[in-house]
N, C-alpha and C positions, 0 to 999 in steps of 0.2 A: 326463586331457589338458585340459593347459592353450587356455584357447579362442583366445589366441595363436597356439600351435601350428597348429592344427587350420585358421586361416587362412594358415598360414605357407604348408599344401602347397599343391604349384604344380595340381594337380587341380583344386582349389576354384577359382584364377587360370583355368586352361584353361578350367572351364565358362562363367569371365565371361566370356573373348572370345568361346566360342561363342555364347553371347546376343545379345552384343554382333555378332556376323556373320550372326549370323538376320531379326534387325535389318533389317543392308542389303541382303538379297534382295525387303524389305516395302515400300520407300519411305517416303514421308511417312504417315502420321504415325509408327508405327512406327517408321522409324529414327531419329526425333527423339528419340523415348521410350527405343528403346535403345541409343544413345550418352552422352544422359545419365546411366542409370540405368549403363552401363557408365563415367563418369569417376567419377561421384562413387560407384562402387564403388572403383576405381583410387588417386581420393584419402585414401578411408578405409583403405586398404590402407596406405598411406603412413605415416601417420599409428599406423601398429597395428604395423608392421613397423623403420619408423625411416626415415631418408631418406637418401643419400649426395649428396654436392654434384658438379657438372657434373665428372667424368673429359675432361681433355685427349683422350685418343680420343674421343670426341664430340663435338668440336669443328663436324662435319658438320651437326650440329642445327641450328645456327646461322642455315644457307641458309631453311630453311624460314621459319624468325623473321622472317629479314633478306624474305623475297617477303612473309611478311606485313605488314611495316610501311612496305614500298616500298607496296604497295596500301592500306596505309590510311589512308598521307597525299597520295597521291592521292586518296583520297574525300575527303579532309578540307580538302582543298584547290577541290575541281572537284565534291563532291555535295553532296547537299540534307542538310536534318536524317535524313530519312525513312532515304536511301539508307546513310549512316554506320550508323546501327542496323543497317541488313540487312548488310551487307557483313561490320564485326564477327561478329554471330551466325555467318551464313554463312562465311566464312575463320577463325574462332578455330580452327576444328581445326590450322592454322597454331600456332601461338602453343601450345593446351594439349597436343596430345599428341608434340612433344617438350621438353616442359617435363618430361612423367610419365616420360616413357622414362629423358630421364636422371637423373632425380633418384631412379628408383629402385636396390635395391642389387641388385649384379651377381649374389649367390647367391639371389635373390628373382626373378628372370629368367627366363620359359621359354626353350627352344629356338626357333628359327623354326621346326623341322621340326615341333615337336608344338604352335604357332601355325597353321600350313601346313594341319597333318591335322585340328583344330579348325574351319577354313574349306570345310575339302570335306566334313566331317559337316555342317555348318551349308547347306550348300550343295545336296548331295542329300538331305535333312530338304525343305526347299526350295524342290523340282520335285518330291519326292513329293505334296507339301502343296497345292502348283497343280495337281497331275496328279489327287489327290483330287474338290477341290474338280470341276475341269470335268467329271470324270465324274459324281459326281455330279448337275451342276446339267443335263447335257444330253450323256450318255453314251459311252459310250469310242469312239463312232466319230464322234464330233460335240465332238473337243477344239478350238478355235480357238487359232490365231496370231497373231502379232505384242504388240500391247498389247491384245487381248484372251485371250492367255496370261499374259502378267508383267500382272499387275491390274493392281500400284502401283509396279512398279519401269521404269523407260524400257526396250524390250525391247535396245539398243544397252549398256546400262549389265548387264541381264542375262546377255548373253553374255559380258561380257567377262570380269563375274565368273568365268564356268564354266567359260571358256578356259582362265583363271590356272589353277584347279583340276587341269583336265586334266593339261594340262605337269607341275604339280607330282607327281602320283602315276606318271604315264607317265616322270618324269626319273628322283625320287627310290623306286617301287620296291623293294625288295629281297627279296622272299622271294617265290620262283617253285615252292613246290611247286603239286601240284591246287587245293587247297583255296583258296589265297592268291591263287591267277589267274583261280577264280571270281568272291573277290570283288573283285577289281584290276575285271575283265571287266565285272563289276554298276554297279559304283560307275561307273563310264566309261561306258555306256550307257548310267543316265538323265542325268549330262550332258549327253551329245549329242544323243538326246532334247529334255531342255529348250532346249542351243541351236538344234534343228531347229524348234520349234515359236516359240518364240522371234523368228523369223526377221528375223532381221535383216540385212542386206544385209552392212553393215559387220562387225559380228559372227562372220558368217562366213564372209569373206575374210578377215580377222583370225587365226581358227581354224586354216585351212588355211597360212597363212604362222606359223604358230610350230610346226604339229606340223611341217614340211618342217625349223627349225631343227631342232628337237627329232628326225631322223629324223638332220640329218648329225654331230650332236654326237656322235650315241650310235655311228655309226659304224666309231669305235674300237674298240665295244663288241661289236657285232656282225659277222654275214658280211657280205662289201661289196657281194655281191650281193641280200641278203637288204636291205640297205640300199635300193640300186638299184629293188628290187622294189617295196620302198615306197613309195621316193618318187610313181616311175610311179603307183602306186593313187591316192596324194592327190594328184597333178598329174591325176589321171582324173577323181576323183571332182569335184573343183572345178571342168573346162573342162565336163562333166554338167552340174553345177546353173548354170553362167552360161550353157550354151548354152539348158538347157531349163525355169529357175526359172522363172515369169514374172515376176519380180520382179528377176532379175538379167536381164532379157530388156526390159524398161523401160526398167533402169538405162544400161545398153548401148545403147541407140535415144538415149537423151537426150544419153549424153555424143560419141558419133558427130555426132549433131545439133546441140551445146549451144549453138550463134550463134543458133540460132532462138526457142532460148527467152531469150534477151537481148535481139535485137530486135524480136519479138512475147509478152511476158510472159504473156498472155492465151491460152498455148498450153499453158499449165502441165498436168503430166500427175501427177505424186507427186513423193514426197520428195528424188530426185535433181535434179529442175531447179533445185526453190528452194532446194540449195545451193549450186546452180552463180548462181543469183542472186545470195545474199546474200555469194558468193565475191568473186563483179565487183567488188557495192558495197562491201565492205572497203577488198578490191587498189588500185581506186582512190578510194581515200579515205586511205592509210598514205601515200601520198608529200607531201600538203598537212601530216600532221605528221609527219614522220618520224622524229626524235629522241627527242622527250618524249611524244608521242600524246596524244592527248582529252582524258585525264584519266578517273580510274574514278568514272564517272555520267554525263559527255558523252559518249562514245562511242558508246552509246545511241542519246542523240542525233542523233549524227551519220549511225549506219545509216539513221535510220530518215527521215531529210531524203534520205538519196543513195535508198534505193526509193521513195520520193515523188516523185522526180525522171526515175525512170526509169523509173514506172507499176508498180513489181514492189507489185499492190496486196495479191497474198496475203501479202506477207512483212512489208507492214504490218500488214494485220490480225490476223497471228498475234507481232506484237513479237519478228522473230526477233532473237537475237544472228548472232554469225558464226558459227555452227557450226565454226570450228575452232580448237581453240583457242593456234594458233603469230598466225593474224590478229587473234582478241581482244584478248590479253595484247601484241601490236603496236600494238592503235590508243588500247590503254586507257594502257599507260606507254612507247611508244614502244621506241628498239634496247635502251633501258638494259634494262627490265622483259624483253624477250627475249632477250637473254643472261643472265638470271638466271634464265629458266625452262628453259633450256639446262643450262642449268648444275646447277642441281636435277636433272637428268637423267642428267650425263654423269658429272661427278663422281662419285658413287659406286664407280663402275665402275675409278677405282685405286685406293681407301682399303677400300671392304670387304675382309674375309679369302677369298680363296679359293676354297674350297668352296660360297661362298654367289654367285661370280661368275655364275653358266649361268643359276639362276633370276632374278638380277637383270636378267638381259640381258633373259632370256624378260618380265620385269615391265616393262622400259625399251621392249622393244620392244611389246609392248601398251598399255603408254599411250603412247609414241611416237604408234603407230597409229590410236589411237580419236583423237587430239587433232587429227589431220589431218579427221573428221567428226563430231568435235564441244567443245562450248565447255565442256567438260568439268569444269574451276576454279570454273563459274560455275553450278555446283550442287552437291547435297550430297551427291548420291550420288558425286561424281565426285570432290570436295574429300578426305572422308573417307578412299575406299578410298586414294588416294592417298597423301595423308598417313603416316595409318595405318601401310601397308607401308612408305613408303618410310624412314620412321625406324628398323620393324623389322629392316628390314636394316642399316640404318649398327650401328644397338645388342647386336640378340640375334647369339647365335650356334646353329652351323647345326646344331649334334650328327649324327654320321655314323653315328646306329644307323638300326637300321630303323625302318620308316612304321607298320608294321602294326599294331605292337602299341598305337600311337596314333590308330588311325584306327576299330578295330575296338572 
């Protein structure tokens, strides 16, 4: 068999995607190595298999390219030499991933379900490896939580990845014999354990929102009373967590008494109070540069000045960004940037194939809700995940075949 025929096989491509996904779960520097290796592989395959000229149906891919251009222009105008190089490197996924997807021949593309199955395999392996590391270090009775569990990746992103995998499995799993159900239950339990030990408040909250959405979507397939019962269970578990989990109890108290942490920043309790302070600062900065923003490179300086003005010493010390992507892009690029970001989220809903809309809507909810708590597009973990799957939804076919054969 010719070497080109071997490399054309989609299982090799799926393996390459799988290694790329595994690297995402391990953060810096592993993700940089994984991303670079994957891009090199993809480019080599384009040379081996040939390319196609971008098709009209891929015009949506111009939106992430436009976002990259707007950010780059703003950085060139307002940024320093150092920030220009950093922004080009960090945001390059918005340029490279759409180009590579659009140039790949349609017959060489794998399906979205195959891609997602590779993502689930990668997430399952990553959680297992983390558990083995912690059990080896301190025993099964002392598995740590939060940042001590997710060693190299922020727990919020770790939970987001796992939640996306769980939604895909529960929505698109097709085989329901005993062995398949056991396999499904095992994979889901591994993911739930990962979310539990990552212990991200936002991650847990968003997980329950997506599970409730899934139950509502599946009502037409299940007995209505079963769907209602499942909804009650999901809500009851969430309320229990919100009432008894120590991190949620602290968060609830901070939210109820949020004004205390604005007027008396020395009462700092934990990350929720910190977020309230940075959101408050960003909210009061926006009206001063409402339409065009402060520019990419100067918005951070404006935030630091505001923190100092309000006496938010912790925020200055940690050099915090806005911890909200909507506020972040509004500060940087003004209303124009905010509208472009919203277009990126919403437009594919009206353009992609109908059989992909549920999964894309779940992806949209996952991203839109995480944008409320994190400046996702200021980090490698957020940019790569968002740009990669956004382009995948636009370009790849869903393929309605069973996913079991892809997962095992």
